[in-house]
Every structure is written in C-alpha cells, then in structure tokens.
N, C-alpha and C positions, 0 to 999 in steps of 0.2 A: 192761712197764707195761700194754700194750694187751691182753695175755693175762689180766691180772688184771681189767681193766675188762670184758672179755668175760665172764668168769665172774660178776661182779657184775651185769652186764646180764641174764644168764640167770636169776639168782636173783631180781632185784628187778623188772625191767620185764616187762610183759605179753607173752605169746606170741600174736601175732595170727594166726599160721598155724593154730594149734590152734582159735581162735575163728572161723576162716574169714572173716576180715575183707575185705570188698570195697574195694579201694583207691579206687574211684570214689566210694564213700559215706564214706571215712575223713575225720575232722576234721583240721584243720591240726595239732592237737596229736599225734594219732596218726601222722600222716605225719612229724612231727618225730621222734618215738620210733623209727620205722621207719628213718629216715635215720641217726640217731645209732647204732642198733644195726649197721647196714650199714657205716658208717665205722669203728667199733671192730673189727668182725669182720674187715674187709679189711685193717686194719692188724696185727691179731693173726696173721693167716695169712702175712703176708710178713716 
C-alpha cells in the first residue's frame, strides 16, 4: 500500500528538492507535504 502511495506522491506532489526550497522559509503547508512524503517513503522502504 505504501509503495503505491509513494508512486502517487512522486507524480502528484511537488518536488521541493529540485526547487531548492529552504526549510527555514517553507510555509506550514510545504512542511506538511515534506513530512507526509517522508512518512510514506520510510514506510514503503521497510
């Protein structure tokens, strides 16, 4: 299930690494997206 979510995240959600987003200047919404992607990716790998 998490592997499917990880693939959907990659397709739908923005990639802040390519945009070189500074975490200190990120909004709460951007931080929530980063946290969600981290949560799903960590579960998909285990």
